Structures are given as C-alpha cells and as structure tokens.
C-alpha positions, 0 to 999 in steps of 0.5 A, spaced: 261 352 293 261 355 300 264 348 303 270 349 298 271 357 300 271 354 307 276 349 306 280 354 302 280 359 307 282 354 312 288 352 308 290 359 307 289 361 315 293 354 316 299 357 311 299 364 315 299 361 322 305 356 320 309 362 316 308 366 322 310 360 327 317 359 322 318 367 322 317 367 330 322 361 331 327 364 326 327 371 330 328 367 337 334 363 334 337 369 330 341 372 336 343 365 339 345 363 332 349 369 330 353 369 337 355 361 335 358 363 329 362 369 332 364 365 338 366 359 333 370 363 328 373 367 334 376 360 336 379 359 329 383 365 329 385 364 337 392 364 339 392 357 341 391 355 333 396 360 331 403 359 329 409 364 329 410 363 321 402 365 320 403 371 324 409 374 320 406 372 314 400 376 316 403 382 318 405 383 311 398 383 308 395 389 305 389 392 310 384 397 311 385 402 317 379 406 315 374 406 321 369 410 318 368 404 313 366 400 319 359 397 319 354 396 325 355 388 326 348 384 325 346 377 323 346 378 316 353 380 316 355 374 320 351 369 316 354 372 310 361 371 312 360 364 313 359 363 305 365 367 304 370 362 308 375 368 307 382 367 311 383 373 315 390 376 317 391 374 325 397 377 328 396 376 335 391 376 341 388 380 346 386 377 353 383 381 359 382 375 364 378 379 369 372 380 364 373 374 360 376 377 354 380 372 349 380 374 342 384 374 336 388 381 333 387 382 326 391 387 322 386 393 320 379 394 321 376 390 315 368 389 317 370 381 316 375 381 322 372 385 327 366 380 327 371 375 330 376 379 334 380 386 335 383 390 329 389 394 329 387 402 328 393 404 324 398 401 319 405 402 323 403 401 330 407 395 333 405 391 339 409 394 346 411 401 343 407 407 343 400 407 343 398 401 340 390 401 339 385 396 337 378 396 336 372 391 336 364 391 336 359 392 342 354 387 341 347 385 345 351 379 348 355 382 354 360 376 353 362 377 346 368 381 343 369 388 346 362 388 349 365 386 356 370 393 356 364 397 360 366 392 366 374 393 366 376 396 372 382 401 373 388 396 376 386 390 372 391 387 367 391 387 359 395 382 356 397 382 348 401 377 345 404 376 338 407 369 339 414 372 340 412 376 347 407 377 352 406 384 353 402 386 360 399 393 361 396 396 367 389 399 366 389 406 368 382 409 365 376 407 362 371 412 360 365 413 355 367 419 350 364 422 344 366 419 337 370 425 335 375 424 341 380 421 337 386 425 341 386 418 345 389 415 339 395 420 339 402 418 341 404 420 348 411 422 348 415 417 352 410 412 354 408 405 351 400 404 352 394 400 349 388 403 347 382 399 346 375 402 343 368 400 342 361 403 341 358 405 348 352 401 345 349 398 339 347 404 336 354 407 336 352 414 339 358 414 344 365 410 345 368 406 350 375 407 351 380 403 355 387 405 356 393 401 360 400 402 361 405 397 359 408 394 365 412 388 362 415 385 356 416 377 357 418 372 351 413 367 350 418 361 352 419 365 359 412 367 360 409 365 367 403 360 367 398 366 369 400 369 362 399 363 358 393 361 361 390 368 359 390 365 352 389 358 353 396 356 351 399 353 357 401 347 353 403 350 347 411 351 345 414 355 340 
C-alpha cells in the first residue's frame, strides 16, 4: 500500500514539475513571440507592400477616433488578432530613421491597428496640412512601435507618405506631459505640423509627445534616395 502511495506521489510531483517547466517556458517566450507577431504584421502593412489604390480605398473606410477606447497592448490581444485575420485600413507610412521607426499609418484609433502601427487621431486630418496627429503604443521592447519616440531629438527628421508625396518634418520638441494635455492636438493657425503621441511608460501614466514643423512636400516620383530609403521603397515606382 505504501509503495503504491509513494508511486502516486512521485507521479503527481513529476506532473507538477513538468507543468511548472511548461509555464516557465511560456513566460520566457511570451514577449519574444508577441514581438514577432507585431513586427511581422507591421511589415505586412508597410509602405513597401502598399499600392496607391489601396490607400485611396482605405481613406474612405469607416473608423473610430475615440482615444479613450484604446486598450493597453498585451500578449493576449496580440495573439487574438492572429486568428481574426482582419484587413486593416493602411493609408500611408511614417519613418524616423534616426531612431529606427518605420511603421504603417492606419485610419483611426482601433486597438487592432495600433498593435501594428500608428493611427490617425481625428477624422478629417490631411497629411501635410494643419496638425497631423498620430498615436501608437509604448512597449517593453525599446525598438517597437512608438517606444523609440523617447529617444527622438530636436532637429531630427520625420517622414510621412501617402504614396503620392513624401512629407518631411523637422522635430521642434519632445516632451513628457500629463494625459490631459490635449491642447497639443489643437490646430495652430498658419502652421503645418506633425504630432506623435505615445504613453511615457507601459502603464500609461504620462504621454510622450513629439512635434515637428513641415519643411517640404515632394512627389514620390521625384523624391530623393534618402527619402525613399526611409521607407525601404527605393526600388518601387508608382
């Protein structure tokens, strides 16, 4: 009887150890797997994989612009999106070569879109006009999404494109503010700027806001090599 109980106990202990090992492996691989899916789908919607007709069609798609509905990014939300296989309304791209940012721009602030790129913050904003505002997530990985914004310096360049033109902005400020500093999204009479917003930390206690002045608009087919290289589209023509 004691021998049987001893075997049962050892069996249960082995099951427990195996279970703990599996949980440990999952926890270790959790973030790398999540980051892999973010990078893969970000590339799927990147400018180099977009066509001008897709952009025009996606600009007409319905979208939500309610920033309050944006949820914190986590592994569960990223993994769930892999099963939905939902097509997202990509309308262009943003690149900041100095910090390695090269992301698709989506229409609106849906949680699905912000997992893979930047989203427009208001319905009627037009690239190159007024205060063109974009938001994306801050992650544990310092290279993903808008996390690199904290390293952007005044004087560096921000590139936007809608596949018709490339818009170049000169960074004029990078500041950490409270979440209620919505005045930074207001239009400034006579000025065309870009405003980039992300959380100052994963918990979303503060906001990092980078702003830049528009300094040039160049048709894509007349853009410089550096402009195209920012989006990895040097060999692509439209």
